[in-house]
N, CA, C and O atoms as a Tinker XYZ file with bonds, in Angstrom:
   352  protein
     1  N    -16.676000  -33.233000    1.823000    73     2
     2  CA   -15.974000  -32.029000    2.158000    64     1     3
     3  C    -14.613000  -32.301000    2.764000    63     2     4     5
     4  O    -13.833000  -31.367000    2.946000    81     3
     5  N    -14.308000  -33.512000    3.075000    73     3     6
     6  CA   -13.021000  -33.830000    3.662000    64     5     7
     7  C    -11.914000  -33.854000    2.601000    63     6     8     9
     8  O    -10.733000  -33.763000    2.935000    81     7
     9  N    -12.297000  -33.976000    1.314000    73     7    10
    10  CA   -11.299000  -34.062000    0.253000    64     9    11
    11  C    -10.728000  -32.696000   -0.112000    63    10    12    13
    12  O     -9.604000  -32.630000   -0.610000    81    11
    13  N    -11.447000  -31.618000    0.112000    73    11    14
    14  CA   -10.979000  -30.299000   -0.322000    64    13    15
    15  C     -9.692000  -29.860000    0.379000    63    14    16    17
    16  O     -8.845000  -29.279000   -0.301000    81    15
    17  N     -9.466000  -30.088000    1.694000    73    15    18
    18  CA    -8.173000  -29.711000    2.276000    64    17    19
    19  C     -7.020000  -30.538000    1.697000    63    18    20    21
    20  O     -5.910000  -30.033000    1.533000    81    19
    21  N     -7.286000  -31.799000    1.392000    73    19    22
    22  CA    -6.257000  -32.644000    0.817000    64    21    23
    23  C     -5.895000  -32.161000   -0.595000    63    22    24    25
    24  O     -4.716000  -32.084000   -0.942000    81    23
    25  N     -6.905000  -31.838000   -1.401000    73    23    26
    26  CA    -6.661000  -31.336000   -2.761000    64    25    27
    27  C     -5.925000  -30.000000   -2.694000    63    26    28    29
    28  O     -5.003000  -29.762000   -3.474000    81    27
    29  N     -6.322000  -29.131000   -1.774000    73    27    30
    30  CA    -5.659000  -27.847000   -1.622000    64    29    31
    31  C     -4.192000  -28.034000   -1.228000    63    30    32    33
    32  O     -3.320000  -27.319000   -1.721000    81    31
    33  N     -3.928000  -28.972000   -0.359000    73    31    34
    34  CA    -2.563000  -29.258000    0.067000    64    33    35
    35  C     -1.707000  -29.764000   -1.103000    63    34    36    37
    36  O     -0.562000  -29.342000   -1.264000    81    35
    37  N     -2.266000  -30.671000   -1.921000    73    35    38
    38  CA    -1.547000  -31.216000   -3.081000    64    37    39
    39  C     -1.273000  -30.104000   -4.103000    63    38    40    41
    40  O     -0.180000  -30.046000   -4.667000    81    39
    41  N     -2.241000  -29.232000   -4.346000    73    39    42
    42  CA    -2.070000  -28.135000   -5.290000    64    41    43
    43  C     -0.974000  -27.181000   -4.810000    63    42    44    45
    44  O     -0.166000  -26.713000   -5.612000    81    43
    45  N     -0.944000  -26.895000   -3.523000    73    43    46
    46  CA     0.087000  -26.018000   -2.982000    64    45    47
    47  C      1.482000  -26.628000   -3.134000    63    46    48    49
    48  O      2.435000  -25.912000   -3.444000    81    47
    49  N      1.612000  -27.913000   -2.923000    73    47    50
    50  CA     2.905000  -28.578000   -3.062000    64    49    51
    51  C      3.358000  -28.546000   -4.529000    63    50    52    53
    52  O      4.526000  -28.284000   -4.816000    81    51
    53  N      2.435000  -28.810000   -5.442000    73    51    54
    54  CA     2.774000  -28.802000   -6.867000    64    53    55
    55  C      3.202000  -27.403000   -7.302000    63    54    56    57
    56  O      4.187000  -27.259000   -8.026000    81    55
    57  N      2.488000  -26.386000   -6.878000    73    55    58
    58  CA     2.839000  -25.021000   -7.253000    64    57    59
    59  C      4.174000  -24.596000   -6.638000    63    58    60    61
    60  O      4.946000  -23.868000   -7.261000    81    59
    61  N      4.435000  -25.047000   -5.433000    73    59    62
    62  CA     5.684000  -24.685000   -4.767000    64    61    63
    63  C      6.871000  -25.355000   -5.460000    63    62    64    65
    64  O      7.943000  -24.756000   -5.549000    81    63
    65  N      6.705000  -26.566000   -5.945000    73    63    66
    66  CA     7.792000  -27.281000   -6.608000    64    65    67
    67  C      8.127000  -26.666000   -7.964000    63    66    68    69
    68  O      9.305000  -26.541000   -8.301000    81    67
    69  N      7.132000  -26.283000   -8.743000    73    67    70
    70  CA     7.365000  -25.790000  -10.099000    64    69    71
    71  C      7.773000  -24.337000  -10.165000    63    70    72    73
    72  O      8.369000  -23.921000  -11.159000    81    71
    73  N      7.482000  -23.558000   -9.165000    73    71    74
    74  CA     7.726000  -22.119000   -9.264000    64    73    75
    75  C      9.151000  -21.724000   -8.915000    63    74    76    77
    76  O      9.542000  -20.590000   -9.192000    81    75
    77  N      9.929000  -22.589000   -8.331000    73    75    78
    78  CA    11.255000  -22.180000   -7.892000    64    77    79
    79  C     12.328000  -22.406000   -8.961000    63    78    80    81
    80  O     13.510000  -22.200000   -8.686000    81    79
    81  N     11.953000  -22.817000  -10.144000    73    79    82
    82  CA    12.974000  -23.102000  -11.151000    64    81    83
    83  C     13.658000  -21.824000  -11.634000    63    82    84    85
    84  O     14.836000  -21.861000  -11.991000    81    83
    85  N     12.952000  -20.701000  -11.653000    73    83    86
    86  CA    13.560000  -19.451000  -12.089000    64    85    87
    87  C     14.315000  -18.739000  -10.966000    63    86    88    89
    88  O     15.059000  -17.793000  -11.224000    81    87
    89  N     14.132000  -19.179000   -9.744000    73    87    90
    90  CA    14.768000  -18.527000   -8.611000    64    89    91
    91  C     16.243000  -18.900000   -8.541000    63    90    92    93
    92  O     17.080000  -18.055000   -8.222000    81    91
    93  N     16.569000  -20.152000   -8.835000    73    91    94
    94  CA    17.955000  -20.592000   -8.726000    64    93    95
    95  C     18.733000  -20.231000   -9.993000    63    94    96    97
    96  O     18.147000  -20.029000  -11.057000    81    95
    97  N     20.012000  -20.157000   -9.867000    73    95    98
    98  CA    20.881000  -19.845000  -11.005000    64    97    99
    99  C     20.826000  -20.961000  -12.040000    63    98   100   101
   100  O     20.804000  -20.700000  -13.242000    81    99
   101  N     20.803000  -22.193000  -11.574000    73    99   102
   102  CA    20.740000  -23.330000  -12.488000    64   101   103
   103  C     19.404000  -23.335000  -13.245000    63   102   104   105
   104  O     19.369000  -23.651000  -14.435000    81   103
   105  N     18.329000  -22.993000  -12.575000    73   103   106
   106  CA    17.018000  -22.943000  -13.222000    64   105   107
   107  C     16.969000  -21.872000  -14.300000    63   106   108   109
   108  O     16.427000  -22.098000  -15.381000    81   107
   109  N     17.535000  -20.707000  -14.006000    73   107   110
   110  CA    17.571000  -19.635000  -15.013000    64   109   111
   111  C     18.433000  -20.033000  -16.200000    63   110   112   113
   112  O     18.106000  -19.725000  -17.346000    81   111
   113  N     19.529000  -20.715000  -15.922000    73   111   114
   114  CA    20.416000  -21.171000  -16.991000    64   113   115
   115  C     19.699000  -22.189000  -17.895000    63   114   116   117
   116  O     19.798000  -22.108000  -19.119000    81   115
   117  N     18.984000  -23.135000  -17.297000    73   115   118
   118  CA    18.257000  -24.134000  -18.079000    64   117   119
   119  C     17.144000  -23.495000  -18.909000    63   118   120   121
   120  O     16.925000  -23.887000  -20.055000    81   119
   121  N     16.447000  -22.523000  -18.346000    73   119   122
   122  CA    15.384000  -21.844000  -19.084000    64   121   123
   123  C     15.963000  -21.039000  -20.249000    63   122   124   125
   124  O     15.390000  -21.019000  -21.338000    81   123
   125  N     17.090000  -20.381000  -20.019000    73   123   126
   126  CA    17.722000  -19.612000  -21.096000    64   125   127
   127  C     18.205000  -20.544000  -22.203000    63   126   128   129
   128  O     18.084000  -20.218000  -23.384000    81   127
   129  N     18.745000  -21.688000  -21.835000    73   127   130
   130  CA    19.206000  -22.648000  -22.840000    64   129   131
   131  C     18.033000  -23.206000  -23.637000    63   130   132   133
   132  O     18.136000  -23.391000  -24.850000    81   131
   133  N     16.917000  -23.476000  -22.959000    73   131   134
   134  CA    15.729000  -23.971000  -23.669000    64   133   135
   135  C     15.213000  -22.928000  -24.656000    63   134   136   137
   136  O     14.808000  -23.280000  -25.764000    81   135
   137  N     15.222000  -21.645000  -24.274000    73   135   138
   138  CA    14.819000  -20.580000  -25.205000    64   137   139
   139  C     15.769000  -20.505000  -26.386000    63   138   140   141
   140  O     15.336000  -20.325000  -27.524000    81   139
   141  N     17.066000  -20.641000  -26.124000    73   139   142
   142  CA    18.065000  -20.610000  -27.193000    64   141   143
   143  C     17.840000  -21.745000  -28.190000    63   142   144   145
   144  O     17.905000  -21.534000  -29.401000    81   143
   145  N     17.578000  -22.938000  -27.683000    73   143   146
   146  CA    17.336000  -24.096000  -28.554000    64   145   147
   147  C     16.087000  -23.879000  -29.389000    63   146   148   149
   148  O     16.095000  -24.155000  -30.589000    81   147
   149  N     15.009000  -23.388000  -28.775000    73   147   150
   150  CA    13.769000  -23.134000  -29.533000    64   149   151
   151  C     14.014000  -22.113000  -30.624000    63   150   152   153
   152  O     13.568000  -22.296000  -31.757000    81   151
   153  N     14.717000  -21.043000  -30.298000    73   151   154
   154  CA    14.992000  -19.975000  -31.262000    64   153   155
   155  C     15.870000  -20.493000  -32.408000    63   154   156   157
   156  O     15.599000  -20.212000  -33.575000    81   155
   157  N     16.912000  -21.243000  -32.074000    73   155   158
   158  CA    17.814000  -21.773000  -33.093000    64   157   159
   159  C     17.103000  -22.773000  -34.000000    63   158   160   161
   160  O     17.304000  -22.765000  -35.214000    81   159
   161  N     16.281000  -23.625000  -33.419000    73   159   162
   162  CA    15.550000  -24.609000  -34.219000    64   161   163
   163  C     14.586000  -23.916000  -35.175000    63   162   164   165
   164  O     14.458000  -24.319000  -36.331000    81   163
   165  N     13.916000  -22.886000  -34.700000    73   163   166
   166  CA    12.985000  -22.143000  -35.552000    64   165   167
   167  C     13.725000  -21.486000  -36.707000    63   166   168   169
   168  O     13.273000  -21.554000  -37.850000    81   167
   169  N     14.861000  -20.849000  -36.421000    73   167   170
   170  CA    15.635000  -20.196000  -37.481000    64   169   171
   171  C     16.190000  -21.208000  -38.475000    63   170   172   173
   172  O     16.233000  -20.928000  -39.673000    81   171
   173  N     16.616000  -22.382000  -38.001000    73   171   174
   174  CA    17.135000  -23.411000  -38.893000    64   173   175
   175  C     16.039000  -23.930000  -39.808000    63   174   176   177
   176  O     16.271000  -24.117000  -41.002000    81   175
   177  N     14.852000  -24.164000  -39.271000    73   175   178
   178  CA    13.736000  -24.630000  -40.098000    64   177   179
   179  C     13.352000  -23.569000  -41.130000    63   178   180   181
   180  O     13.049000  -23.898000  -42.277000    81   179
   181  N     13.366000  -22.296000  -40.723000    73   179   182
   182  CA    13.029000  -21.215000  -41.640000    64   181   183
   183  C     14.049000  -21.147000  -42.782000    63   182   184   185
   184  O     13.669000  -20.956000  -43.937000    81   183
   185  N     15.327000  -21.301000  -42.471000    73   183   186
   186  CA    16.362000  -21.272000  -43.496000    64   185   187
   187  C     16.247000  -22.474000  -44.434000    63   186   188   189
   188  O     16.429000  -22.331000  -45.643000    81   187
   189  N     15.949000  -23.651000  -43.893000    73   187   190
   190  CA    15.796000  -24.836000  -44.730000    64   189   191
   191  C     14.604000  -24.686000  -45.666000    63   190   192   193
   192  O     14.683000  -25.074000  -46.832000    81   191
   193  N     13.498000  -24.127000  -45.172000    73   191   194
   194  CA    12.338000  -23.879000  -46.031000    64   193   195
   195  C     12.693000  -22.912000  -47.146000    63   194   196   197
   196  O     12.297000  -23.108000  -48.295000    81   195
   197  N     13.445000  -21.859000  -46.806000    73   195   198
   198  CA    13.833000  -20.863000  -47.801000    64   197   199
   199  C     14.738000  -21.481000  -48.868000    63   198   200   201
   200  O     14.571000  -21.212000  -50.057000    81   199
   201  N     15.699000  -22.311000  -48.443000    73   199   202
   202  CA    16.608000  -22.946000  -49.394000    64   201   203
   203  C     15.901000  -23.984000  -50.249000    63   202   204   205
   204  O     16.245000  -24.143000  -51.420000    81   203
   205  N     14.931000  -24.690000  -49.704000    73   203   206
   206  CA    14.236000  -25.711000  -50.490000    64   205   207
   207  C     13.332000  -25.077000  -51.539000    63   206   208   209
   208  O     13.061000  -25.695000  -52.568000    81   207
   209  N     12.865000  -23.867000  -51.302000    73   207   210
   210  CA    12.005000  -23.186000  -52.272000    64   209   211
   211  C     12.796000  -22.458000  -53.340000    63   210   212   213
   212  O     12.231000  -22.092000  -54.371000    81   211
   213  N     14.087000  -22.236000  -53.128000    73   211   214
   214  CA    14.882000  -21.511000  -54.112000    64   213   215
   215  C     15.103000  -22.399000  -55.340000    63   214   216   217
   216  O     15.152000  -23.623000  -55.220000    81   215
   217  N     15.235000  -21.788000  -56.509000    73   215   218
   218  CA    15.425000  -22.597000  -57.726000    64   217   219
   219  C     16.772000  -23.312000  -57.707000    63   218   220   221
   220  O     17.785000  -22.763000  -57.271000    81   219
   221  N     16.754000  -24.525000  -58.180000    73   219   222
   222  CA    17.973000  -25.320000  -58.218000    64   221   223
   223  C     18.747000  -24.990000  -59.490000    63   222   224   225
   224  O     18.147000  -24.755000  -60.539000    81   223
   225  N     20.061000  -24.971000  -59.403000    73   223   226
   226  CA    20.909000  -24.722000  -60.558000    64   225   227
   227  C     21.141000  -26.061000  -61.256000    63   226   228   229
   228  O     21.686000  -26.994000  -60.665000    81   227
   229  N     20.726000  -26.145000  -62.511000    73   227   230
   230  CA    20.875000  -27.369000  -63.286000    64   229   231
   231  C     22.265000  -27.407000  -63.912000    63   230   232   233
   232  O     22.740000  -26.387000  -64.411000    81   231
   233  N     22.929000  -28.566000  -63.895000    73   231   234
   234  CA    24.229000  -28.663000  -64.552000    64   233   235
   235  C     24.041000  -28.562000  -66.065000    63   234   236   237
   236  O     23.015000  -28.996000  -66.588000    81   235
   237  N     25.014000  -27.997000  -66.772000    73   235   238
   238  CA    24.859000  -27.868000  -68.225000    64   237   239
   239  C     24.819000  -29.242000  -68.880000    63   238   240   241
   240  O     25.598000  -30.131000  -68.536000    81   239
   241  N     23.908000  -29.399000  -69.818000    73   239   242
   242  CA    23.777000  -30.677000  -70.514000    64   241   243
   243  C     24.661000  -30.666000  -71.754000    63   242   244   245
   244  O     24.802000  -29.635000  -72.411000    81   243
   245  N     25.250000  -31.799000  -72.071000    73   243   246
   246  CA    26.118000  -31.906000  -73.249000    64   245   247
   247  C     25.235000  -32.124000  -74.477000    63   246   248   249
   248  O     24.265000  -32.880000  -74.432000    81   247
   249  N     25.586000  -31.451000  -75.573000    73   247   250
   250  CA    24.820000  -31.562000  -76.814000    64   249   251
   251  C     24.972000  -32.939000  -77.436000    63   250   252   253
   252  O     23.992000  -33.511000  -77.913000    81   251
   253  N     26.188000  -33.485000  -77.441000    73   251   254
   254  CA    26.426000  -34.795000  -78.054000    64   253   255
   255  C     27.255000  -35.642000  -77.106000    63   254   256   257
   256  O     27.790000  -35.152000  -76.111000    81   255
   257  N     27.348000  -36.890000  -77.426000    73   255   258
   258  CA    28.134000  -37.808000  -76.618000    64   257   259
   259  C     29.612000  -37.475000  -76.764000    63   258   260   261
   260  O     30.035000  -37.089000  -77.854000    81   259
   261  N     30.396000  -37.604000  -75.736000    73   259   262
   262  CA    31.827000  -37.349000  -75.877000    64   261   263
   263  C     32.482000  -38.436000  -76.730000    63   262   264   265
   264  O     32.103000  -39.605000  -76.656000    81   263
   265  N     33.463000  -38.043000  -77.535000    73   263   266
   266  CA    34.163000  -39.016000  -78.375000    64   265   267
   267  C     35.373000  -39.540000  -77.614000    63   266   268   269
   268  O     36.026000  -38.814000  -76.864000    81   267
   269  N     35.649000  -40.810000  -77.825000    73   267   270
   270  CA    36.759000  -41.462000  -77.136000    64   269   271
   271  C     37.800000  -41.832000  -78.169000    63   270   272   273
   272  O     37.485000  -42.510000  -79.147000    81   271
   273  N     39.028000  -41.404000  -77.974000    73   271   274
   274  CA    40.119000  -41.747000  -78.890000    64   273   275
   275  C     40.540000  -43.177000  -78.636000    63   274   276   277
   276  O     40.684000  -43.592000  -77.486000    81   275
   277  N     40.742000  -43.945000  -79.720000    73   275   278
   278  CA    41.101000  -45.356000  -79.566000    64   277   279
   279  C     42.525000  -45.648000  -79.992000    63   278   280   281
   280  O     42.866000  -46.808000  -80.226000    81   279
   281  N     43.362000  -44.637000  -80.100000    73   279   282
   282  CA    44.746000  -44.885000  -80.512000    64   281   283
   283  C     45.507000  -45.532000  -79.368000    63   282   284   285
   284  O     45.163000  -45.368000  -78.197000    81   283
   285  N     46.551000  -46.271000  -79.731000    73   283   286
   286  CA    47.309000  -46.992000  -78.719000    64   285   287
   287  C     48.394000  -46.137000  -78.091000    63   286   288   289
   288  O     48.866000  -46.449000  -76.998000    81   287
   289  N     48.797000  -45.071000  -78.754000    73   287   290
   290  CA    49.860000  -44.248000  -78.203000    64   289   291
   291  C     49.765000  -42.843000  -78.748000    63   290   292   293
   292  O     48.896000  -42.557000  -79.572000    81   291
   293  N     50.623000  -41.978000  -78.313000    73   291   294
   294  CA    50.581000  -40.602000  -78.817000    64   293   295
   295  C     51.056000  -40.539000  -80.263000    63   294   296   297
   296  O     51.945000  -41.281000  -80.681000    81   295
   297  N     50.446000  -39.643000  -81.002000    73   295   298
   298  CA    50.821000  -39.472000  -82.399000    64   297   299
   299  C     51.505000  -38.140000  -82.577000    63   298   300   301
   300  O     51.202000  -37.169000  -81.884000    81   299
   301  N     52.432000  -38.106000  -83.514000    73   299   302
   302  CA    53.091000  -36.861000  -83.857000    64   301   303
   303  C     52.227000  -36.135000  -84.871000    63   302   304   305
   304  O     51.594000  -36.771000  -85.714000    81   303
   305  N     52.194000  -34.826000  -84.802000    73   303   306
   306  CA    51.397000  -34.051000  -85.735000    64   305   307
   307  C     51.968000  -34.194000  -87.149000    63   306   308   309
   308  O     51.203000  -34.294000  -88.109000    81   307
   309  N     53.259000  -34.205000  -87.292000    73   307   310
   310  CA    53.862000  -34.310000  -88.624000    64   309   311
   311  C     53.746000  -35.719000  -89.187000    63   310   312   313
   312  O     53.628000  -35.885000  -90.401000    81   311
   313  N     53.777000  -36.713000  -88.351000    73   311   314
   314  CA    53.700000  -38.099000  -88.832000    64   313   315
   315  C     52.312000  -38.400000  -89.373000    63   314   316   317
   316  O     52.196000  -39.130000  -90.357000    81   315
   317  N     51.282000  -37.881000  -88.786000    73   315   318
   318  CA    49.945000  -38.173000  -89.256000    64   317   319
   319  C     49.597000  -37.357000  -90.491000    63   318   320   321
   320  O     48.700000  -37.743000  -91.240000    81   319
   321  N     50.277000  -36.245000  -90.729000    73   319   322
   322  CA    49.991000  -35.405000  -91.880000    64   321   323
   323  C     50.725000  -35.914000  -93.117000    63   322   324   325
   324  O     50.256000  -35.672000  -94.229000    81   323
   325  N     51.853000  -36.608000  -92.977000    73   323   326
   326  CA    52.608000  -37.123000  -94.116000    64   325   327
   327  C     52.018000  -38.440000  -94.586000    63   326   328   329
   328  O     51.580000  -39.257000  -93.776000    81   327
   329  N     52.006000  -38.643000  -95.895000    73   327   330
   330  CA    51.497000  -39.929000  -96.386000    64   329   331
   331  C     52.472000  -41.052000  -96.052000    63   330   332   333
   332  O     53.679000  -40.827000  -95.953000    81   331
   333  N     51.959000  -42.226000  -95.885000    73   331   334
   334  CA    52.796000  -43.377000  -95.548000    64   333   335
   335  C     53.577000  -43.810000  -96.780000    63   334   336   337
   336  O     52.987000  -43.995000  -97.844000    81   335
   337  N     54.875000  -43.973000  -96.661000    73   335   338
   338  CA    55.730000  -44.412000  -97.778000    64   337   339
   339  C     56.321000  -45.740000  -97.439000    63   338   340   341
   340  O     56.663000  -45.998000  -96.285000    81   339
   341  N     56.446000  -46.568000  -98.404000    73   339   342
   342  CA    57.053000  -47.872000  -98.156000    64   341   343
   343  C     58.490000  -47.844000  -98.664000    63   342   344   345
   344  O     58.725000  -47.449000  -99.806000    81   343
   345  N     59.421000  -48.238000  -97.871000    73   343   346
   346  CA    60.833000  -48.243000  -98.251000    64   345   347
   347  C     61.236000  -49.679000  -98.540000    63   346   348   349
   348  O     60.911000  -50.599000  -97.789000    81   347
   349  N     61.945000  -49.849000  -99.634000    73   347   350
   350  CA    62.422000  -51.178000 -100.022000    64   349   351
   351  C     63.884000  -51.283000  -99.895000    63   350   352
   352  O     64.454000  -52.336000 -100.180000    81   351
């Protein structure tokens, strides 16, 4: 029976230490910030879940391989349309 006053004393000290956090301005500020962080984290996770479930937009696929021109320089439209003549 000698332990019960000691346990009661320890419980009172613990309760007195934890209960004053909302009384001070700093304690209220810390509690409000903790609520803000919890709320923001929840909303961010909800948005990420929503975006991950949305259908992804696929880039358009090309029907054929692109062709690569192998000419060494620019060609004139008229020069390529005229037949080649040899001058002597």
